[in-house]
N, C-alpha and C positions, 0 to 999 in steps of 0.2 A: 472565634473563627473555627470552622469545622476542619478536621484533618482530611487531607485529600491526597490521593495517590493515583496517577494515571494508570489505566489498565489495558485498554485496547481501542483499536479503530476498526470499525466494521466496513467491509466492502461487500456489496451485493453483486453476485456473479451470475452470469448466464449458465456457466458450468463450473461449479465450485471446485471440483477435482482438478480440472485443467489449470484454473487460476492458481490454486494452491501449489501445484507442481511448478509453475513459473516462479513463484516467490521462493520455493525451496531450492530450485535449480540455480537461479540467478543470484539470490541474496543469502542463501544458506539458512533460511528460516527453518525451524524445526517444528513438526506437528506436536501439539499438546493434546493427547487423547483425553476423553473419548471424542470421536466424531459426533456431531450433534444431529439429532433427528427429532424435531419438535413439532407436535401436532396437538390439536385439541382446543378447548375453550380458552385456556389461559394464554395460548399463543395468539388467538384471535383478539382477546382482550388487550394484551400488551402492545400488539402491533396496530390494532385498529383495522386489520385486514380480514374480512370475513372468509372463512375457509382456508386460512393461511397454514401452510406446511413449510417448515424451514429445515434445511439440511446444510451441513458444512462442518468446518473445523477451525480451531484456533491454531495459529502458527507463532511460535516464539520469535520475536525480533532479535537479530544478532546484536551482540555486544553488551547484554544486560544480565546474563546468567539465568538460573532456573526460575526466578521470581520476576523477570522482566516483562514488559508490556508485549502484547500480541496483536497480530492482525487477525480479525475474526472474519473469515470468508464464508459467507452464507449464500444459499440459493433458495429462492421461493418457488413454490409450485406454479405460481402465476406471476409474471414480471411485467411491470409497466415499461413502455418504450422510453428511451432516454434520448435527449438531444445529442448531437455530435459533440465530441470533446472540444473544450476551449479553455485555454489557460486563464483567460480573463473573465470567465463567468462567475458571478457572485456565488458564494458558498465555498465548500472545501475545494481547494485548487489542486493541491498535490501532496504527496508523501515524500519527504526528503531523507536520503540515506547518505551517510559519510562513507566514502570508499577510498581505497589507497591508489586506485588507478581509474580515473573517470572514463577514459576512452575504452579500456578493456571491459569495464562494467557495462557501458553503453553497447558495445559489440555483443556481449553475452545476452543482454536484454533483447536486442534485435534478433539475434539467432534463435531465441526462445519464443519469438512471436510478438515482441513489442515493436514500437515504431517511434521515430524521432518526431518531436514537436517543433523543436528549433535546433540551433547549431550549438556545438560545444564552444564555450566562451571562457576566457580568463579575464577577470576584471579586478582592478584595485578598488577596495572599499576603504575610504578614508578612516584611519584610526583602527581598523580591524585587521587588515592584511590583504592578501590576494586570494581570490577564490577561482577555482576552475570548476565549471558545472555544466550540466545539460539537462533539459527536460525531455522525457520520453513518455510513452504510454506502456502499460502492461498489455497483454493480448486482448483485454476487454475494453480498452480505452481509458482506464484510470491513469492519471498523470503521476509520474514519479520523477524525482530529481536525484541525480547522483552528483555529489560535490566533494571537493577536497580543498581545504584551506591551507594556505601557505602563510604562516603567521608573520607579523611585522618583526624585523630584526633577525630573520633567518636567511 
């Protein structure tokens, strides 16, 4: 079996700077320089997009230290339209973040340009404990989840 280590998740943005600012402000993600500015034949070949120009940055996700995974927030010079956000659309549905206060995190996300997808819910999960969580979007419509587990026996 090959050795594997998770590295990053890519989000394509309409405005990479504004979206990066949201994740820095709301979740405390930290920029990992350098900012990316990729053009040329190799970019076209690896993306399959003729004339592709890609700009953006990696943001270190909170809770993992200097070698932890990142969000790679990129913007193309030409972007395809995307359908409206839906939690039940096949494919990547959401990014989940453990927080110490779900309601405060949701309020911060909304204040920074996000929006609610559903309601804040607390549910008992048999054998796992109780979870409080909510689905929201970032300012560009990507779904994020804030969650806090209350373990069994506490």
